[in-house]
C-alpha positions in Angstrom: 0.0 -0.3 0.1 1.0 3.5 -0.6 1.9 5.6 2.4 3.5 9.0 3.1 4.8 9.3 6.6 6.0 12.9 8.1 8.3 13.4 11.0 10.3 16.1 12.2 7.7 18.7 13.6 7.5 20.4 16.8 7.7 23.3 18.9 10.3 26.1 18.0 11.2 29.8 19.0 10.9 32.6 16.3 14.3 32.4 14.2 15.0 28.7 14.8 14.8 26.0 12.5 13.3 22.5 11.9 13.8 20.0 9.1 10.8 17.8 8.3 11.1 14.4 6.7 8.5 12.5 4.4 9.2 8.7 3.7 7.4 7.5 0.9 6.6 3.9 0.2 4.7 1.5 -2.1 5.3 2.8 -5.4 8.1 4.5 -7.4 7.8 8.1 -6.6 10.3 9.1 -9.2 8.0 10.9 -11.8 5.9 12.4 -9.0 6.1 16.0 -8.2 6.6 16.0 -4.2 5.6 19.0 -2.1 5.0 20.2 1.4 1.5 21.8 2.1 0.7 23.7 5.4 -2.7 24.3 6.9 -3.0 27.0 10.0 -6.0 27.2 12.3 -8.9 28.8 10.4 -7.0 29.0 6.8 -7.1 26.9 3.7 -4.6 24.5 3.1 -1.9 26.1 1.0 1.4 25.1 -0.9 4.7 25.8 0.7 7.0 23.9 -1.6 7.2 21.6 -4.3 10.0 19.5 -6.1 9.9 17.7 -9.5 12.6 15.5 -10.8 13.4 15.4 -14.6 16.3 13.0 -15.3 19.0 14.2 -12.6 17.8 17.7 -12.3 15.5 18.7 -9.7 13.3 21.7 -10.1 11.8 23.5 -6.6 9.1 26.1 -6.5 8.1 27.9 -3.5 5.5 30.0 -2.2 6.4 33.6 -1.9 5.8 33.5 2.0 9.0 30.8 2.5 11.0 31.7 0.0 14.7 32.5 0.9 13.8 30.8 4.3 12.7 27.2 3.2 14.7 24.4 1.1 12.8 21.5 -0.1 14.9 18.7 -1.4 14.3 14.9 -2.4 16.3 11.6 -2.7 14.7 9.4 -5.3 16.8 6.2 -4.4 15.5 6.7 -0.8 11.9 7.9 -1.6 12.2 10.6 0.8 11.3 14.6 0.5 12.7 17.1 3.0 11.8 20.4 4.1 14.5 22.6 5.7 12.9 25.5 7.5 14.9 28.3 8.6 14.3 31.7 10.1 10.9 30.2 11.3 8.3 33.0 11.8 5.0 32.6 14.1 3.0 32.9 10.9 4.7 29.4 10.0 2.7 27.9 12.7 0.6 25.0 11.0 0.2 21.6 10.1 2.5 20.3 7.5 1.4 18.1 4.9 3.6 15.7 2.6 2.1 15.4 -0.8 3.0 13.2 -3.9 1.0 14.1 -7.0 1.3 12.6 -10.7 -1.0 14.4 -13.4 -2.1 13.0 -16.4 -1.7 15.7 -19.0 -4.3 14.4 -21.5 -7.1 13.9 -19.0 -6.0 16.8 -16.8 -6.4 14.6 -13.8 -4.5 13.8 -10.8 -3.3 11.1 -8.6 -2.7 12.3 -5.3 -1.4 10.7 -1.9 -1.1 12.8 1.4 0.3 12.1 4.8 -1.0 12.4 7.9 0.6 15.6 8.9 3.1 16.9 11.7 2.5 20.2 13.6 4.8 23.0 13.6 4.5 25.6 16.0 6.7 28.8 16.2 6.1 30.7 19.3 8.3 32.0 22.2 
């Protein structure tokens, strides 16, 4: 069965750092776009970062709110994706979800897998 399992969340002070890890299993994720989404209380789930592998080249995309502070990376051999979060702010507080997505460009349908989420709290 396909599953994504996040780890690494916790409580940190403003300006601190955390590294989130997502371990994917059950299929070959090399051709999937992997990403991190977050959902704060009372807010809609939003994209934080995505990363797509084309050959040996990785293409990363970031929300403006995290650009320059977060770094997404992936290991296609280990089927893992990471989110290094630096210079954390209180507004980064949210549940962070790992996502794997494969889009059929002809039918415009998506195959999505989601992790259970991990809580990140930035507070003094």
